[in-house]
C-alpha positions as CSV (number, residue, x, y, z in Angstrom):
1,X,3.0,-10.1,24.0
2,X,1.9,-13.4,25.4
3,X,-0.6,-13.5,28.2
4,X,-0.3,-17.3,28.6
5,X,-1.3,-18.3,32.1
6,X,1.5,-20.9,32.1
7,X,4.2,-18.4,31.7
8,X,6.6,-18.5,34.7
9,X,7.4,-15.5,36.9
10,X,11.0,-15.7,35.7
11,X,10.0,-15.6,32.1
12,X,7.8,-12.6,32.7
13,X,10.5,-10.7,34.5
14,X,13.1,-11.7,31.8
15,X,10.7,-10.3,29.1
16,X,10.2,-7.1,31.1
17,X,14.0,-6.7,31.3
18,X,14.3,-7.3,27.6
19,X,11.7,-4.7,26.8
20,X,13.6,-2.2,28.9
21,X,16.8,-3.0,27.2
22,X,15.2,-2.4,23.8
23,X,13.8,0.9,25.0
24,X,17.2,1.9,26.2
25,X,18.7,1.0,22.9
26,X,16.2,3.3,21.1
27,X,16.9,6.1,23.5
28,X,20.6,5.7,23.0
29,X,20.1,5.8,19.2
30,X,18.0,9.0,19.5
31,X,20.6,10.7,21.7
32,X,23.4,9.7,19.2
33,X,21.3,10.9,16.3
34,X,20.3,14.2,17.7
35,X,23.8,15.1,18.8
36,X,25.4,14.3,15.5
37,X,23.2,16.3,13.2
38,X,21.5,19.6,13.7
39,X,18.3,18.8,12.0
40,X,16.8,15.4,12.5
41,X,13.7,14.0,10.9
42,X,10.8,15.0,13.2
43,X,8.6,12.1,12.0
44,X,11.2,9.4,12.6
45,X,12.0,10.9,16.0
46,X,8.4,10.9,17.0
47,X,8.0,7.3,15.9
48,X,11.1,6.3,17.9
49,X,9.8,8.1,21.0
50,X,6.4,6.3,20.5
51,X,8.3,3.0,20.3
52,X,10.0,3.8,23.6
53,X,6.6,4.4,25.2
54,X,5.2,1.1,23.9
55,X,8.3,-0.8,25.1
56,X,8.0,0.7,28.5
57,X,4.3,-0.2,28.7
58,X,5.0,-3.8,27.7
59,X,7.7,-4.0,30.3
60,X,5.4,-2.6,33.0
61,X,2.7,-5.0,32.0
62,X,5.0,-8.0,32.2
63,X,6.4,-6.9,35.6
64,X,2.8,-6.5,36.9
65,X,1.9,-9.9,35.7
66,X,4.9,-11.4,37.4
67,X,4.0,-9.5,40.6
68,X,0.4,-10.8,40.5
69,X,1.5,-14.4,40.0
70,X,4.1,-14.1,42.8
71,X,1.3,-13.1,45.2
72,X,-1.0,-16.0,44.3
73,X,-1.2,-18.7,46.9
């Protein structure tokens, strides 16, 4: 994650969108994996869910940065 003050609003919003797409990809993988097999590896599932949480936090952070910059005079 880059907190460079020269990063444009468009770049911040694009990065936020990318993080959300990555999170959606992990969720889709989890859904596919848990419907295909009865027993899934609990540790890997928990790690993947943690990854979704991190990606969502990164996305929120980037969107908030963009919003803050947009409001600057």
